[in-house]
Structures are given as structure tokens and as C-alpha cells.
C-alpha positions in Angstrom: 85.8 89.6 102.6 87.9 92.6 103.6 88.4 93.5 107.2 89.2 96.7 109.1 92.4 97.0 111.0 92.3 99.9 113.5 95.4 99.2 115.6 98.7 97.3 115.4 97.8 95.2 118.4 94.6 94.0 116.7 96.4 93.0 113.6 99.2 91.3 115.6 96.6 89.3 117.5 94.7 88.3 114.4 97.7 87.0 112.5 98.0 83.6 114.3 94.3 82.9 113.7 94.9 83.0 109.9 96.7 79.6 110.2 93.3 78.0 111.1 91.7 79.0 107.8 91.1 76.5 105.1 92.5 78.8 102.4 95.9 80.1 101.3 94.4 83.4 100.0 95.7 86.4 102.0 93.4 88.3 104.3 92.5 91.6 102.7 93.1 94.5 105.1 91.7 98.1 105.1 93.4 100.4 107.6 91.1 102.6 109.6 92.4 106.2 110.0 91.0 108.5 112.7 91.2 112.0 111.3 88.7 113.6 113.7 85.8 111.2 114.2 87.4 110.0 117.4 86.0 106.5 117.1 88.6 104.0 115.9 91.7 104.2 113.8 95.3 105.1 113.3 96.1 108.7 114.2 99.5 109.5 112.7 101.9 108.6 109.9 104.1 106.5 112.1 101.2 104.1 112.9 100.1 103.9 109.3 103.6 103.1 108.1 104.1 100.5 110.9 100.9 98.6 109.8 101.8 98.9 106.1 105.2 97.4 106.9 103.6 94.6 109.0 101.3 93.7 106.1 104.1 93.7 103.6 106.1 91.4 105.9 103.5 88.7 106.1 102.2 86.8 103.0 99.0 86.0 104.7 98.0 89.7 104.7 97.2 91.9 101.8 96.9 95.7 102.4 94.0 96.4 100.1 92.8 99.8 101.3 92.8 102.7 103.7 89.9 104.8 104.8 88.5 107.4 107.2 85.1 108.5 108.4 83.7 112.1 108.7 82.1 113.6 111.7 80.3 116.6 110.2 79.8 115.7 106.5 76.1 116.4 106.6 76.8 120.1 106.4 77.0 121.1 110.0 80.7 122.1 109.8 82.6 122.3 106.5 85.7 123.5 108.3 85.9 120.2 110.1 85.3 118.3 106.9 88.1 120.1 105.1 90.5 119.5 108.0 89.8 115.8 108.1 90.2 115.5 104.4 93.6 117.2 104.3 94.8 115.1 107.3 93.7 111.9 105.5 95.4 112.9 102.3 98.7 113.5 104.2 98.5 110.1 105.9 97.9 108.4 102.5 100.9 110.2 101.1 103.0 108.9 104.0 102.6 105.3 102.7 105.3 103.6 100.7 102.7 102.3 98.2 99.2 103.7 97.7 96.6 100.9 98.3 94.2 99.9 95.6 91.3 101.4 97.5 91.5 104.8 99.2 88.0 105.6 100.4 86.4 108.2 102.6 82.8 108.7 101.8 79.7 108.0 104.0 76.2 108.9 102.7 76.6 112.6 103.6 80.0 112.8 101.8 78.5 111.1 98.7 75.7 113.6 98.6 77.2 116.9 99.6 81.0 116.5 98.9 81.1 114.5 95.7 84.1 116.5 94.5 86.3 114.8 97.1 88.5 112.2 95.6 87.7 108.6 96.6 88.0 105.1 95.1 84.7 103.9 96.6 81.7 105.2 98.5 80.4 103.7 101.7 76.7 104.5 101.5 74.5 104.0 104.6 71.1 105.6 105.2 71.1 107.0 101.6 70.9 103.4 100.5 67.5 103.3 102.2 66.5 106.5 100.3 66.6 108.9 103.3 68.4 112.1 104.1 71.4 111.7 106.4 70.7 115.0 108.0 67.0 114.2 108.3 65.2 117.6 107.8 68.1 119.9 108.7 69.7 120.2 105.2 67.8 119.7 101.9 69.1 116.9 99.6 71.0 118.0 96.5 68.8 115.6 94.5 65.8 113.4 95.2 66.2 109.9 96.8 63.6 107.2 96.5 62.8 105.6 99.8 63.3 101.8 99.6 62.2 100.7 103.1 58.7 100.0 104.2 57.5 98.7 107.6 54.0 97.2 107.5 51.7 95.1 109.6 48.0 94.4 109.6 45.0 94.8 111.8 44.5 91.8 114.1 41.5 93.0 116.2 38.8 95.7 115.9 36.3 97.0 118.4 34.1 100.0 119.0 34.5 101.8 122.3 32.3 103.6 124.8 32.9 106.9 126.5 35.7 106.5 129.1 36.9 103.0 128.1 40.6 102.8 128.8 43.3 101.6 126.6 46.7 99.9 127.3 49.0 99.9 130.4 48.3 102.5 133.0 44.9 103.2 131.5 46.2 106.5 130.3 44.0 106.9 127.3 40.2 107.1 127.6 38.2 106.6 124.5 35.3 108.7 123.3 31.9 107.3 122.5 31.8 105.3 119.3 35.5 105.4 118.7 36.8 102.5 116.6 40.0 101.0 117.9 42.3 98.5 116.1 45.0 96.3 117.7 48.2 95.7 115.7 50.6 92.8 116.3 53.7 95.0 116.6 55.4 96.6 119.6 58.6 97.6 121.2 60.1 94.1 120.9 59.8 94.6 117.1 61.5 98.0 117.3 58.5 100.2 117.5 59.7 102.0 120.6 57.4 103.3 123.4 58.5 106.9 122.6 57.0 106.4 119.1 53.6 106.2 120.7 52.9 109.8 119.7 53.1 109.0 116.0 50.3 108.3 113.5 50.2 105.2 111.4 48.6 104.9 107.9 45.5 102.9 107.1 43.9 103.3 103.7 45.6 106.7 103.3 44.3 107.9 106.7 46.5 109.0 109.6 45.5 107.0 112.6 46.9 108.1 116.0 48.3 105.5 118.4 46.2 105.2 121.5 47.7 104.3 124.9 51.2 103.2 125.5 53.0 100.8 123.1 53.1 97.3 124.4 55.8 94.7 123.9 54.0 92.8 121.1 51.0 95.0 120.3 49.7 98.5 120.0 46.4 100.2 119.4 45.3 102.9 116.9 42.2 104.9 116.4 40.4 104.4 113.1 38.2 106.8 111.2 35.7 103.9 110.7 35.6 100.2 111.0 38.1 98.2 109.0 38.2 94.4 108.7 40.9 92.3 110.3 43.8 91.9 107.9 43.7 95.5 106.6 47.3 96.7 105.9 48.8 99.3 108.2 51.9 101.2 107.3 54.3 102.2 110.1 57.1 103.5 107.8 56.7 104.2 104.1 53.9 105.0 101.7 50.2 104.2 102.0 47.7 105.5 99.4 49.8 108.6 98.7 50.6 109.4 102.4 54.1 108.9 103.8 55.5 108.1 107.2 59.1 109.2 107.2 61.6 108.1 109.9 63.3 111.5 109.4 60.2 113.4 110.5 59.7 111.1 113.5 63.3 111.5 114.5 63.0 115.3 114.7 60.1 114.8 117.1 62.1 112.4 119.3 65.4 114.3 119.2 67.2 111.5 117.4 68.1 110.5 113.8 66.1 108.5 111.3 68.8 106.0 111.1 68.3 104.9 114.7 64.6 104.3 114.0 65.4 102.2 110.9 68.1 100.2 112.6 65.8 99.6 115.6 63.6 97.3 113.7 64.4 94.0 115.4 65.5 90.7 113.9 62.3 89.0 114.6 60.5 91.2 112.0 60.4 89.3 108.7 62.3 90.9 105.8 61.0 90.8 102.3 63.4 91.9 99.6 62.0 93.2 96.3 63.6 94.4 93.1 63.1 98.2 92.6 61.9 99.0 89.1 63.2 102.1 87.4 60.4 104.6 86.7 
């Protein structure tokens, strides 16, 4: 395990805790450098040099790396990217010894600035197969989505004209409309503001009806489907796709927030991806 050190005070506080470990291996440290993200990190050569000297002084620490993070790498502002890159290079040069790992790339840097020198890439949403800029800037090459959120129909009924659905009775059904209930809601990460989206059943786009509940939501079906029929919230279903990037544009957020919002109580199934 390698850990981030973003300040001298943090590293100084962490040092005594190392004596409680059941190993004599040094703790591997990566210095965080703030070159314009404004989040965490060292901000000048003096701070970088001070932490480098501190790690060199203590045998329980090994300075393995140094890194920064970019604020506009998804193409919104190349001037800012270049400014951050030059600042980072100068801070690395200020060190007495270059660490083994000097890294600066997030997903957007990996995709659109692959000519920048880095010893490692820190891939985030691109690892899921989605565009870091959602629909704003086209990808330089195709990514394969590797994340699917699925549930199944738990209840089906046919409605009469004026029958109401969900809290507030905001939706009134039309005569003969088929409604399905799904065992998923905002406690699972399917937020209430995603209530305007369509979910996929047998390749059909089925609109959500009424407000999303904590543990359930309702959709309109083109016809009756049996309980247990698969429903795709995110991903592919019979050639149709539900993309978090497209949903994010509708909601004024980013696809990453939708993906990260899937709660811990949703079971995860990990599959090997076969090369096509």
C-alpha cells in the first residue's frame, strides 16, 4: 500500500503510528502537489523539499512518488493544463532525487494528453468505459462500457384510467396501461431526480411513472411481462443503451456521480471481459 502525503503536519502526525505496525517495511509515500486543482497538496518547492528531507531522515518512510491532479484535462481549458504541467515539472526538478513514480494523469489526461510524460496513469471513469467529459468532447478512440446496473420486475398490474401511482399521486394512468414495480429506489442510488429517465425491458424504453421511492419504483410497459423479467437501468439491453453520460447532461451533473451513487447494498458481480 502506498499512501498520499499532502502536508508536513499530516506526515509528522502519522510517523508515531508506524511503530504500532507489525512490519519493519517502510511506509511508501506519494507526495500530493497542488498545481491548480485547489484541493489538497504541497504548493511550492520549499514544501516539497521539506517533506523529501523528512522522508529521507526516517527509515520507516520511503518516498516512492509524487503526483498532481488536473482541473481542466477534459479539454475545457488547455492553457490551464499546460500551466499546471509546467508547474509540476518545476516542482519535481526541485527535489534532490527524482522518485521512482512521477505521475499526473487522470482519465482525461490519459485520453487527450497522452504526450505528457508520466510514469503511471490514474484512470477513473475511463476504467468503467465512459467519457470523462460525458457528451461535451468526443473520445479520441472508442471505450467499451464495463458497468451494468440491472434489476428485475417484482410486480405487474394493468391500470384503469385515472389510477394514481406513487407518493403524491402525481401520475395518473391511462386505461389499460401496464405497470411494473421494480425493487430498486433512491436507497440503492437511483435518485429521485432520475425519475424522468427510461429503463430498458426487452429492448424497449420504458418510462418511470410517479416519483422514485426508497426501495421501489414503477415503470410503464409496452405489454405485460412476467415477474422476474430483466430490467436494465444502466448498460445494454437488446441493442439499446442507457448511458450515465446522457442522463448526467439532463440532470446538470456528470456521469461519474451517477455511477458512484450506486449504494453499497446493491450486490456487485465481477465478470471477466472477453476480447472481441
